[in-house]
C-alpha positions, 0 to 999 in steps of 0.5 A, a space after each residue: 852802474 852797480 859794480 858789484 853786479 857787474 863783477 859777479 856777472 863776469 866772475 860767473 860767466 868766466 867760470 861757466 864750464 858749460 860755455 865755450 871761450 867763443 860763447 863767453 867772448 860773445 855774451 861778454 861783448 853783447 852784455 857790455 855793449 847793452 849795459 853801456 858801463 863806459 862813458 863813450 865808445 861801448 861798442 869799440 871797448 866791448 869788442 876789444 875786450 871780447 877780442 882780448 878773451 878770444 886771443 888769449 884762448 887762441 879762438 880767432 877774433 870777433 869781426 863783423 864784416 862791414 857788408 853786415 853792419 846794417 843787419 848787426 845794428 838791428 840785431 843789437 837794437 832788438 836785444 836791447 829792447 827785448 833783452 834776448 841775446 839768443 838771436 844775436 849770438 847765433 848770428 854772430 857765430 855765423 857771421 862774425 867769428 874769424 878763426 877757429 875754435 882749437 880747444 874743444 870740450 871733451 
């Protein structure tokens, strides 16, 4: 793992004014999952980190219902294969966000 590259990615993501806190959380979560920067528990750790950011910004939680796990795992596998997060992000917005985004960009 290239620590400088990861730090740079994180800094750029978090200051991107074009993205909502929800979008940043989702991108961070899937980036951490895909790059597997932890020895073990990458999905769990990535989800915890993303939800910490969601909670800090008062925008709910990322929580994929159990009924959708098979579809979610397939979408994650597709993302790992093609490195295109668009479909996975859109699906997560529709299925996996609990709570509302109370901070609206003006």
